[in-house]
Kinemage of the C-alpha trace (Angstrom):
@kinemage 1
@onewidth
@group {chain A} dominant
@subgroup {mainchain}
@vectorlist {calphas} color= white
{ca met a 1} P -21.594 44.941 98.039
{ca ala a 2} L -24.286 47.607 97.601
{ca ile a 3} L -27.448 49.025 99.759
{ca trp a 4} L -29.996 51.319 99.257
{ca val a 5} L -29.767 54.751 100.963
{ca leu a 6} L -32.607 57.257 101.298
{ca thr a 7} L -31.595 60.818 100.778
{ca gly a 8} L -34.063 63.560 100.877
{ca arg a 9} L -36.447 62.444 98.723
{ca trp a 10} L -34.617 60.039 96.463
{ca leu a 11} L -33.425 56.357 96.805
{ca arg a 12} L -30.166 55.683 95.952
{ca leu a 13} L -28.015 52.675 95.418
{ca ser a 14} L -24.878 53.198 97.096
{ca val a 15} L -21.752 51.343 96.596
{ca val a 16} L -20.131 50.333 99.801
{ca val a 17} L -16.919 49.167 98.116
{ca gly a 18} L -16.121 50.715 94.815
{ca tyr a 19} L -15.967 54.042 93.480
{ca ser a 20} L -16.453 57.038 95.153
{ca thr a 21} L -19.919 59.453 94.015
{ca lys a 22} L -16.886 62.039 93.771
{ca leu a 23} L -15.636 60.230 90.492
{ca trp a 24} L -18.967 60.192 88.868
{ca arg a 25} L -21.254 63.331 90.022
{ca gly a 26} L -21.818 65.709 86.825
{ca lys a 27} L -20.426 63.261 84.315
{ca arg a 28} L -23.329 62.053 82.366
{ca phe a 29} L -21.776 60.898 79.286
{ca glu a 30} L -19.052 58.921 81.244
{ca thr a 31} L -21.826 57.304 83.209
{ca ala a 32} L -23.934 56.584 80.154
{ca val a 33} L -20.771 54.906 78.363
{ca his a 34} L -20.290 52.870 81.556
{ca ile a 35} L -23.919 51.527 81.886
{ca gly a 36} L -23.772 50.753 78.052
{ca phe a 37} L -20.683 48.977 78.379
{ca ile a 38} L -22.523 47.120 81.514
{ca gly a 39} L -25.212 46.261 78.990
{ca leu a 40} L -23.021 44.987 76.244
{ca trp a 41} L -20.744 42.843 78.550
{ca thr a 42} L -24.078 41.718 80.215
{ca tyr a 43} L -25.220 40.532 76.657
{ca leu a 44} L -22.188 38.912 75.183
{ca thr a 45} L -21.639 37.077 78.431
{ca gly a 46} L -25.314 35.670 78.279
{ca val a 47} L -24.626 35.092 74.440
{ca phe a 48} L -21.282 33.145 75.359
{ca phe a 49} L -23.079 30.853 78.129
{ca ala a 50} L -26.136 30.365 75.698
{ca val a 51} L -23.745 28.969 73.092
{ca phe a 52} L -21.651 27.100 75.648
{ca leu a 53} L -24.543 24.882 77.006
{ca cys a 54} L -26.178 24.242 73.906
């Protein structure tokens, strides 16, 4: 479950159940790889379901 939290002048998506922000703060490369993997996983899942439903 995720919620939007207003911190200062920024609106952030905070994960209620999951990773702590301390694990990701200042780790731009790891975060970029994580986001890239999520995009790849979403694409492959979409392709799988498209082929499966045809």
